Every structure is written in C-alpha cells, then in structure tokens.
N, C-alpha and C positions, 0 to 999 in steps of 0.2 A: 504494500500500500504506500503510495507516495505521501509526501508531507501534507499537501493540500487535502487529500482524502482523509488522512488521520485527524487533521484539524476539524474538518466537517463532521466526522464521526464523534469527536470529542464534544463539539457544540450540540450535536444531536442528542447525545446522552445527557449532557448538562441541562438541556431544555426539558427533557423528560423528567429528570430529577427535580427541577424547579416546579414543574406542573404538579408532580406527585406531592411535593412538600406543600405547595400552595393549596392543593385540594385537601390534604390532611389538615392544614391549618384552618381552612374554611370550615371543614366538618367539625374540627375541635372547637372552633369559635361558636358554631351553632349549638354543639353539645353543651358548652359551658355557658351559653347565653341564658341569663336568668330573667324570669318574668314573674309577675304576681299571680298566684293561683289561690282560689278560695277552696278549701277542703271541708266538705260537709260530712260530719260524723253522726248526723241525726240528732235525736233528743238526748239530753243528758241522762245518764244513769245516776240516780239520786245519791247513792251511797258509795263510800269507799270500801276497802276490803274489811274494815272493822265494823261495817254496818252503820257508820256515821255519815251524815250528809257531807259531801265534798265541799271544801272551801274553794274560794276563787283561785287561790294560789295553787291548790292541788289540781284544779282543772287546767291551769296554764302549764303546770309541770307535765301533765299528761300530753298536752299538745307538743311540748318540747320533745317528749319521748318519741313521738311520731317523726319529728324532723330529724332527730338524732339517728334514727334508723336509716335515713337516706343521705345524711351529711357526714363529712369526714371527721369533724371535731364538734365538741359541745359548744364551743365559742361560735362556730359558724351556724349551728342550729339555733342558738338564742338570737344571734344577730339577724337571722333571716325572717324571724317572726314579726309581722306587722301588727296583726290583731289576733287576740284570743277571744272568741265569742263565748261568753261564759254564762249568760243569763237565760235567754229564751231558747237557744239551741246550742248544740255542741259542734264547734268547728273553729277554723282559724284561717287567716290569710297569711301567706308566706312567700318569700322570694325563692323560686325553684327553677331548676333547669327542666326542659321537657322530659329528660330521662328520670329525674327525681319525681316529677309529677306522675309519670307513668308507673313508677314503682309503688308510689303511695296508693294509686288508684286500684292496684291489684290486692291491696289489703282488705280482708273481710270486713273490718269495722268501717271502712270508708264507703259512704253512700254514693257520692259523686264528687268530681273535681271540675271546677270551671275556671278558665283563664280570664283574667281581667283584660279588658280592651279599652283604650283611651277614649275613643269616640263613640262608645256604646250608648251612653246616657247623656241627655241634655234637658235643660229646663224647657217647659212648654209655654213660651211666651206668646154718693152715687145713686144713680137711678135704678140700679139693678135690684136692690132689695125691695124698694117700693113696688116695682114692676112684678116682683115675685110674690107679693102679698104680705111682706113683713113690714108693714108700715105702722108707725105710731107718730104722734105729734112731734116728738123730738127726734124722729128718725129720718132717714136719708131723703133725699134730694127734692127740692123745689117743685113739687107737683102734687096734685091730689088724685092722680090716676091710680086706681087700686085694681091691679090685675090679679085675680085669684084671691079674693078678699080673705084676709087673715082674721080669725076671731080675735077680738080686742084683748082677751085675757091670755092668749097663747104665750106671749113673751113673759108675762108675769107668772104664769104657771111654771114656766121653765126657769124662772128667776133669772132671765136673760143669760142662762147658761153658767151661772156663777160658780157652781161646784164642779164643772166639767173642765178637764185639762186636755188641751189640744196640743199634740206634738207636731211640729211643722218642720219638715226636711226641705231645705232650700239654700239660699245664698246668705243667710244670716238676717240681722235685724238692725234698724236704726233706732236705738232705744229712746232718743230724745223726742221722737215724734209724739205729738199730742195724742195720737191714736193709741199709745201704749201707757198713758197716764194711769196710775192706780188710785187717783183721788176718789175717796168715798167707798173704796172696795173693802170687803171684809178680809179676815185672815186667810192665809194660804191653806188649801185643803190639807188635812192631816195625813191623807194617803200619799202625798207627794214625797218622793225619796230622791229626787234629782239634785243637781248642783248648778251653781253659777260659775262656769269656768272663765277665768280671767285671761287677759292677753293684752297686747298693745291696743290702746284706745278703748278698752273694755274692762271695767273693774266690777267688783261685787255690787257697787251702788247702782249699776245700770240694771240690775234685776230688782223687781219690786213685786207687789201683790198682783200685778197684771202679767208682767214678764217674770214668771216664777223660776225659770231655769234657762240656761244657755250652754251649749257645748259646740265644739268644732272638731272636724275630722279631715285630715289632709295627708295621712301617711301614704295612701295609695296615689294621690295626686303627686306628692313629692318624689315617690319612687320612680314615677314615669318622667316627670318634668324637671326634677331637681328642686333645690330649695326655692320656696315661694319668694317671688319678687314683691316686697312689701310696698312698692310704689304702685302695684297693680291691684293688690288686695290686702286686707287686714288679716294678720295672723291671730285672729280672735273671732268671736261670734258676730262682730260688727259687719254690717252689710255695706259693701262698696259697689254693689251692682244695682240695687233697687228692687229686684224681682222678689226677694224674700220679704222685704218690708211691705211690698204691695200685697202679696198673698196673705201675710200674717194679719194685716189690718182688714182685709176683706173677710176673713173668717171670724175675727174676734176683736177688731178695733173698737175703741171707745167712741162715743158720740162726740163729734167735733163740728161746731157750727162755723159757717163761713168758709168751708173748705172748697177749693176749686183748683183746676189745673192751670198751667201757664196761660196768661191772657184772660183769666177769669172764666174759662169755660167750665160748664157743669157746676156752677156756683150753687152752694146750698149746704146741707148738713151731711157729713160723711159718717158712716158707722158700719162696723162689722155686723154680720148676721147674728152673732151671739156676743153682744158687747161686753158682758161681764165674765165670759169664759176666760180661763187662764191659759197662757201661752208658754210652751216649752220649745225653745228654738234649737234646732240641730243643723248647724251649717255644714253642708256636704258638697256644695257646688262652688267652683272657683273660676277666676278669670283665666282664660287660655293665654299663656305667656306670649307676648308680642303681638296680640290681636286686640282689636277694639271690642268692648263688651257688646256693642251692637251686633257683632258677628255671632255671639252666643257664649255660653259657659260650658264647663265640663264637670261631670259628677262621676266618681268611680264607684264601682260595685262594692269593693271591699270597705270603702268609707261609709257608704250608705248602710251596709249590713251592720257595721259597728254602731252606727247611730240608731238603727231600729232595735238592735239588741239592748242598747242602753235605755231607749225610750220605753220599751216594755218593762224593764226593771224599775225605771223611774216612776212608773205609775200613771202614764198617760191613758186617757179613755178612748182616744181616737188619734189617727195620724192623717194629716193632709199633705200629700206628696204631688206637687206639680212638676214631676220629672218622669221621663220615660225613655225607652230605647228608641234609637233612630230607625230601627226596623224590628218587626216581630221576632222574638226569640223564644226558645223552649223554656219551660218553667225552671229546669235544672240549671240553665245559664242566666237566669233572670234574678238578680239579687233582690229586687223589690218583691217579686212573687214569693221568694223563699222567706224573706223577712215577714211579709204579710201573712203567710201561712202560720207562722209561729205566733204572730199577733192574734190571729183568729182563735188560737187555742186559749188565749187569755181574754177572749171576747172584746178585743180592741178592734174597732172598725178602722179599716184603711181605705181612704178615699184617694183616688189617683186620676190624673188627667189622661184623656184618651190619646192626645198627641195632636200636632199641627201639620200633619202630612196629607190632609184631605185636598180635594174631594175624591181621590182615587180609591177604588175598593181594596179591602184587605190591608189597610195601612195603620190600623190602630195598635197602640201598645197597651200594656197593663191588662191583658185579657183574662187573667186568672179569675175563677168564679168566686174566690174569697176576697176579691178586691171590688170596691164600688167604682166603676169606670165611668167617667163623665165627659161628654161631648160639650161643644160650645154653641151658643145661639145668641141672638140679638135681644135688645130691649127696645122700648118705645121712645127712644130719644135719638135725635140726629143733630149734627153740627153742620148746618148747611152753608156751603160757600159756592154759589153758582159761578160758572164761567160765562161771561157775555162775549159772544163772537161778533166779529165785524159786520156780519149780515143781520145783526139784531137778535139772533137766536140765543136763548138762555139755556145752558146745559147744567143740570144740577150736579153738585159735587159736595164733598164733606171734608172738613179739616178742623184741627184744633191749633192751628198756627196763628200766633198773635200778630205776626208781621203783616203789614198792609201796603198795597200799591197806591200810588197817587191815582185819582179817579180819571183815567184816560185809557185809550186803547193802545196796546203795545204790539210790536211785531210778534207773531206766533209761528213756531216751527216744530216740525217733528224731529226728534232727536236723531233718527236714522239719517236725515239729510244734513246733519252737522258733524259727521264723522271726521276724525283726524285722518290724514293720509296714512294708509296702511291698516286702518281699523275697519272691520267689517260693518256693514249696515246693521246686522243683527246685534252686535255688541254695542254699537252706538245707540240703537233703539232702546236698549236696556239701561242706558246711562251708566255703564260700568266705569270703573276708575280709569281716568286718562283717555276716555274714548271720544270726547267732544272737542271740536276745534274752537278755541277762544275767538278767533277771527269771525267764525260763522255764528257763534252763540251769543256774543256780546249784545246786551240790551234786549234780549228776546225772552218771552215766555215759552218754555220748552215742554213738549209732551213726551214723556218717557213711558215705556212699557214696564209693567210689573214683572218681577222675577229675577232670579240669580244673585242679586245683592239686596241689602236692606232698603226698605222704602225711604228711610231718612237719608241713607247713604247716597241714593240717587240725587236727592236734593242738594247734598254737599257737592257732588260732581257738577251739577248745573251751576251752582253758585261759584265754584272755582273756575268754571269756564266763562264766567261773566254774564250768565243769565240773570234776569231780574225776577223771574217767576217760574213755577214748576207745576205741571199737571201730571199726576200719576194715573195712568190708564190701566185698569185691570186687564189681566189676560182672560181668555175664555173660561179657563178652569175656575177662576175666582168669581166670575160672574157678577152678581149683584152685591157681594159682600164688600163693604168699604171700611177698612180700619182707618182710624184717624191718628195722626202723628203731629208732634210739635216740630215742624220743619225749620230749617235754617233761613228760609226766605219765604215770601208769600207763595202759598201753594194750596192745591186742593186735589182730592182723589175722586176718581170717577168709576162708575160701574163699567163693565165691558161694553155694553150697548152704548152708553154715553160717550165712552172713549172713541168708539168707532164713528160717532157723529162728529166729534171734533176732528178726527183724522180725515174724514170725508170732506169737511169744510176746508182743511188745509190743502188738500189735493185739488180742490175745485177752483182755487183763486190764486192769482200771482202774488197778491199782497195780503196774506192772512193776518188778522189782528185779533186781539182778545184782551179781556180785563178780568181779573179774579176778584170777585166781591168779598168783602170781609165776612167771616163766618158768624152765625148766630145759632144759639141753642134752641131747638124746636122739640117740644114734648108731645106725647100722645100720638106719635107717628104710627102709621099703619102700612102694611101688615106687620105685626110683631107678636110673638117672636118668630124668627126664621133661623134655620141652621146656617152657621158660618161655613163658608167654603173651605177654610183651612182646617176645620174640625175633622180629625181622622175618622175613617169609616170602617165598618165591618164589610164582609164577614170576618169572623174570628179565624184567622188562618192557623192558629195553634190548636184550637179545638172548635171546628165548625159547628158542633152541636151544642155550644154555649153561645147564646146571642149576646153580642157586645156592640156598641157601648150599652151601659145600663140605662142611662138617663142623660138629659141635656140641661144646661143652666146658663145664665148670662156669662158670656166670655168675649163680647165684642164691645170695645171702647168703654172699658170699666175704669172708673175713678177710684183711686186708693192711695194710701200713704207712700212716700218715696224716700229714698236714702239721700242724705245730705252729702254723700261722698260720690255721687254720680249725677251726670246731667240728665235731663229728660229724654234726650236722644240716645243715651248710653255711649256717646262718643267722648273721648278724653277731653279734659278741660282746655287743652290748647286748641281744640277744634270747636268745642261747645262749652263755654264757661258758665252757662245758665244753671242755676240751682233752684229747685222747687221743693215744696213740702208735700204736694200731691201730684199725681201724674195719671195719665190715661193710657192703658195698655190693652192689648187684645191677645187672646189665646185660650186654649183649654186650661192653661195655668191659672187663668182668672175664674173659669167656671168651677174648677175643682174646689177651691175654698168656699164657694157659695154653698155647694152641697155639704161640705164638711161642717159648715155652720148649722145647716139644717140637722145634720146628724147630732151635733152637740145639743141642740134644743130637744130633740127627741130622746136622747139619752137622759137629759135632765127630767123630762116628763115621765118617761118609762124606763127607770133605771134597771129593771129586771129583764128587759128585752135583750135578745141576742143581737149580734151584729147583722146576722142574716135577716132577722125580723125587721130591723130598722131599714135595711136595704129594700126588703119587700114592701114595707109601708110607703117608701118614697116612689118605688117603681109602679105599684098597682094604683096609685092615686095621681100619677103624672097626667098632664094635659096633652091633648092631641089637636087642639084648635087654637088659632091665633085670635087677636082682638077684633077680627072681622067675622069670627064664627066659622072660618074656613080651616081646612087642614094645614098643618105646618108645611111651609115651603122651604126649599133649599136655595143655594146661591144663584140658581138659574131662574128662580121664580116658579119652578114646577114643584109638584108635590114631593116632599121628602119621605123617607121610609125609616124603618127601625134600624137599619144599618148606619143611619146618621144621627138619630135621636134616641135610640133604644126604646124605652117604654114611653117616652114623651118628655115634655117640659116640666121640670120639678115644681111642685106646689107644696111647700112646707105646711101650709094651713091644713090641707086635706090629709097629709101624711100623719098628722098627730092622731087621727081617728080613722084608720084604714078599714076597720071591720074585721077583716081576715088577714093573716100573714102566712107566707110560705117560709117555714123555718128550716134551718140546716145546721149541722154540728161540725165540729172539727173532724170527727170520724168520717162524716160524709165527704169531707174534702180529701181525707186520706184515701178513701175509696176511689175518688176521682183521680188521685195521683196514681193509684194502681192501674186504673183504666188507661192512663197516659203512658204506661210502661215504666213508671218510676216507682221504685220500692225503697223502703228503708228510711223514709223521711222521719219516721218515729219508730225506734227499735222495739217499742212495746206493742206495736200494731203489726199484725201479719196480714198480708193481702190474701183474700180468698182466691180459690182456684179460678172462679169466673167472676171477675169484678163487674159491677153494673156499668152500663154504658153511660156516657156523659148526659144523654137525654133523660136518664133516670134521676139525676141530681134534682133535688126538690127546689128548683129555681123558679123565680117569678116570671119567667119567659120561657118560650119553647122554640128551639131551632132544630130543624131536621134537614140534614144535608143528604142529598141523593136518595130521596124516598123511593122505595120500590113497592108499589101498590099500597100496602097498608102497614101501619105501625101503631102499637098501643103503648102508652107510657103512663106511669102512676105519679100522682101528685097528692100532697097532704097539706091541708090548711088548718090553722089554729085560730079559734075565735078570740079576738081581742076587743070585740064591740059589745053589743047588747047581750046579756046573759041568755035570754030566750030569743032566738032569731031563726029565720028560714031564708035560705039563699037559693035563687033560681039561676040556672045556667043560660048563657046567651053567647052567641059567637058571630063574628063576621070573618069567615074563613078566607084564606088566600084563594085567588082565582083558580077554579078547577079542582079545588080541594074541599073535602067535607071534614068537619070536626064534630065529634059527638062525645058527650061526657056520660059516664055511668058511675053512680047515679047522677041524674040531672037536677036533683033537689037535695040540699044539705040542711038538716035541721039540728040546731044547737040548743042545749039546755043550760049551759053554764060557760063562763069565761074560762079560757084555757083549754077547752075541749077541742080535740083534734078529729078531723074527718078526712078520709081518703077517697079519692075518685080516680078513675082512669079516663084518659083521653085517647080516642081512636081517631087517627088521622089517615085519611084515605084519598088517594088520587082518583078522580072520576074517570070512568072507563073511556070517555070520549077524549080525555086529555092523554091517556096512555096510548090510545090507538092512533093519535095524530102524530105522524112522523115529523111534522114541522114544529111540534110544541117545543117551547124554549126550555133550556136547562137552567135558565136564570132563576133567582129566588123570586117568590111572590110573598106578599105580606098580608096579615090580618090580625085578629085578636080574639080572645075569649074572655068572658067576664062572669063573675058571680054577683048577683044583685039581691038586696033585701028591702029595697024601698028607701033606705037611707044611705047605703054605701054602694059604690060601683068598684069592684075589685077586678081590675082589668090587667091582662097579660098579653104582650105582643107575641105573634107567631111569625116565623120565617121558614119557608119550605122551598127546597129545590128538588127536582126529579133526578133520578139516576140516569 
C-alpha cells in the first residue's frame, strides 16, 4: 500500500472511531438526561410496621427508599426528590433518567409514572353575578336586570359563604386589593390547618380573616427553567400577573363600591359570588422566562399536585382551578385529574375551566367525571364602540379602550395591504410583530384579522407602525363573540360578519375612511347568554360516554380585581405603564370561579351534600333559554348544543332547591378508573372482573357514543325536596332516537330516599336503515317533574 493509500485508510478508520464515540456519547447523554417524573404509589397505607400511623417524615423516608433503589448514592437520591406527596395520596416527584423511571415503573407498588412536560398546562384566560341571579342591593353592577331571579334570602341562608374555605390554584394574589379586605369578618374557621407562607413582598400580615392562607410552589418550574427571575415574578404568593387576583375576587371578593375598569367602564359595585367565603391561595403558575405575560403563563404538574395535596390537608371545602392542559390527556398523565380524585375522597369539590380552545370539537380539558367542568358564555352587557365608515355606514363594535380619536374621518386600510417588503399578506393581515410598513401605516386606522398573536399585541404592532386606530376583525371561527380589551390606542373589535362589511367597504373605494366612536356601556342586551366561541367543546375524547362540559357560566368580558404588579394588557411596564385596580378579562378562567362561588353557597346551605350532589343540583337546574325565550346560541348565532354548554347556563337560585340529585361516591369513581384500564389508584380497592361501563356512572347527563340499536342504563336519584312527592318522566329525545324510563313514575315518602330507574335508548329503525344517516351526535334531554321542580339531564347520542 502506498503512502497516500495508508493515509486515506488511517483517516477512514479515524472517522469511524469518531462517529462511534460521538454516537456513544449521544446515547450516554440521552441515558443520563434527567427529567421530572411524578411517581404515583396510590393511597397511603395508614400504619407502619409497628401498627402506628406513619409520620410525615416516615412517608418521605419511604419515598427516598424508592429513589435509592435506582440511584447510585443516598446523596443523589435525596437531592433528586422535588416533592413528597404525603397527605391525600402516596407519591413523589423526582429528577430521573428515562432508565431510572422505567425501572421504578416495573415495581409492584408503583401504580403509574408520568413525565412532567413544560407546556402541558396553562391558565385559561361586574355584571355577571346580577345576570346570574345573585343580586342584592349592595351587590354587583349598575343595573336592575334580574336574570334567573334569586330568592332574596339565599345569600343570607348561606351566610354569604362565611364558613366555607375556597382553595384557589392560580398565579397568586394581590392582597392589598379592597376585594380581599377582612373588615367586619368573623374569626377564621376552626377547621383551617393551613399556613401563610412568606416571601419577598409577602409577609404574614398580608393574610387576614379573608385571605386565611397562602403558599407557593415552583420546584418543578425551576427544575425546567432554572432559578426564577424575580424581575418577572415574585418568589412568594404575591401575584405579578393579575389572573389569580381576578379569579380569586370573582369567587369570593368583598363588596366594593365604585369599582370599574380602565376608563370607567363597567362602573358600579364589584363583588364575588360568595363575598364572605375564605380564600386559601396556592400559587402554581409562573411567568414564562423572557416572554410577555400577554403570551401566557406556565403551570407544572408536579407543582400543582403538591398544592392540591396541601390544600386537602389544609382543610379547604372546594378548589377553583382555572388551569388546564393545552390538549386532552389521559387521567394517569393529568395531575389535576389525579389530585381531584383524591379531593373527591374527602368530599372536596373541584371546579375547573373547560379551556379556551373552542369552537372546534373535542378540545376541552379537565374531562374527569369527578371534576365540575365549566364552559364560558356571555352576559347582558356590551361596551359598544361603532365604526363610522366614509359612506355613512355605522358598523357596531365593542371595546373597553379609554383612548379616543378626534371626531373626524381618518384614512382606513386593511393590514394585508400594508405589509413590509418580504412579509406575506397573511402575516401582515394578522398584524404580527414587525409585519407592517410604517410608511404605509402612518396616520391610518388599520383593520387586523384575529388570530396567532394576542389581541392587545396587534394593537401594539399598529401603534408602533404609526397607526392612529385599530379595528380587530374576528375570524370565522370566533364568529359573533367579541372580547373587549384595554388597547394601547383607540380601537374596537368586530364580529366576523361586521369585519367583512368593513373589508368590503375598503375594497370598494380608492379612499376608504373611518372614525371609531368612543365606547359606552349598554345593559340588558339581547340575546344573552350565548356560548363564547373560545369556550372549548366536547365530545369528551378521553371518555366519550361522559358528557362534558358540565355547565356554562359568565366568562366573556368579566370585571374583577387586578394585580398592582401588572398592566391591564399584561405587557411589561416599559410597553404599558398603566396600573388598574380592576380589569376586564375573558375566558373559561372567568367562568370557573363563578361556578365555584355557587358551589360555596350550596355547601354552606347543604353542608351534608356530597360533591356529586352539588354538581347534580347545578346541572339539573341549569337554563336552556336566553333572555329572549329562545334556545342558547353559539358564536355563529345558531343554536348551541350540550357539547358547548353541557347541561345549560348555571342558575344558583334554582340549584339551592333541585328536588332530586344524582349522587356518586369515591368508589364509583374508582370503578370508572377500572373501566378506563387504570388500576391501583387506591390499594385498598380491587377492580372487579367486569367493571361497569362509563355510561353506568350515576351522572346527571347521558352520553352514548356509537349506539348500536338499543342500550339500557341505570340511574338512581335521591330526594332532597319535599318529603312526600311524585315525579313524572318526560323527554325530548335526540332526533331519530327514543328514550323510555322504567318506571316512568317515582314516588317518594321521605327526604333522603333513593329510587332507581332504567333508561332504554333506542335508535329508530328508519334511522338505522338509512345508509345516509349521519354518524354525528344529536342532542336532547330527559326530565323528572313534580309540579315544583324540573330535574333535567342532557342527552348526546351518536350511531355506530
């Protein structure tokens, strides 16, 4: 072999050697890469080997022993433990390699293991209480419209929720808000066992007889993102976002007169639904490093599980959680579902938002049947700010923007026509960052399409490009839903149809001009309520035979308290220096605490009721008609269905006296777990050989996916109304379906008496024989009536 050949051969072998080593290093790096895993060991076994109840330190040592079995040193085992879940269930969160996690999963005691994911959970981002029927002279907002009349003594019967403790998982709280004053409140309930955790800008004096406890959780957050940047968030329960303060004041804020959003919008009296209920704050959501809060926050599963574990031990009576997954996930991978199951064992009601991923089907989160899942709808108030076009046409819009234009016509343009060189018309039409040409945009009112970036962010782009005004045009999916925002410049938001009218005018003339009129608050608007387009929809893709959401409540343009550490737009102070005490937000995040407040009042009035009974009372008394006496509509103006509103629009007044309830127990939920293929959630419970189907769960609704001819299910109701009563069956079945009850008459002789019946659901022969019949769901309802009560349950059926 000549010299050159030998050299080539040497380099050939050298390259192979390098590739092998790089591959080995890469595989070793993957093998050694550690991530956070949640290890579920099921329920605690109560006693140690001596027959004495385990101490918290013994439980933690037990968790260390599991880690030591897969770690090389005791030091590494202890350092890897983030959380030891010691109260409501047995488990821990730890830093593990994939191989270590796999080894643990093979152990008999381990029920399941779930890997933490950074973008899995996010927060789901006044007139509302009066519109819902919770009105009194000193309660919310500037109108006498009484939708769903509340008995005058309901709040007093509930003592305004005074002895009820609401645990709120969110972004923290701004304790100085008047909404959290404890003036005139009685002593803290003796059942409370929680703490007031201190930290920067939050000390023990910030807790009081209203805010009775506060904690924060960020081990999971910091494991992924590194040490918290304290210029972006407080390392304490203090809220630098606003979302947590908003939801907390919605559920249990004190009565505050003269509250309004920026510019005086929605001026009146603000109050939570249960204004004397106590609040326990669990901060689990944090600012994403390097991003504006307007983009969103992040919440880690292991942090939320730790918060729920503590909340159960602290003694909360219910939890309000306006957080959910960005896409549906199985129960075993859903920290909220796992925590809520253990809360159900203690009869703690967990209320969660359905999500803001609508209106597409199968988008909702928090689908577990032991969670009360809430969609969002509108109230009968609008903030009208019309656009006057150069042809004299007036197009209705809405805004809560205080900025005003001089009264004259301005040049009007469609954002797509103002694109910078190299920017697509699509990106420019959405007013994305740096998409608009300042030369083309200067001095104009600009129409931007909704989508891809925040609504307020679009206005920022317009202002930076030199625009003087901004029109937000809904996309087709958002339809007639119009969220209102405090923009940086004069602005208004339009429905899809109205946006198309403006665009048509722009395209029809060489010199389009317009003027945005100042906004004014208008009450008693019709139709209301309607389902918000953003509200996530069913069917329930995790378990199609459980109908979700359960119910809908006000979530569009809701006024509530705000953090002094964040602007109303949620942009940083260098972009938006404005500070407000109250702010208007939209989202199922806002509807969730409305229902949580109703739960608080019901728990106060009926302290012996189970969480399932309370959910049943809210669902079976929900409304199906708007203030025009018509069926509830969606964002398109067409009729909505149970996949958008569940059982209907919540009516707390009716729910206090539902007549009958559909009850369910922790064991029923464990049986549902068995049916889902998950076993071991509670080691003391053994799944039967043939677990009942999801349809057999005693739920206040009925969903049947892929019906083949006929099916019969059983339901049981408990009398909570008049001692002696007789109920008759009535139904409006889905199209092409028959629904029959046996028996069709239920007679009760005392309160607490239970009666069972079967429902036979049958597809009519003509529907089965029609080859062109749709496989889509159809909807209806069945009810039990005694002359005083209507106990109604929604039905959803699809054919196989």
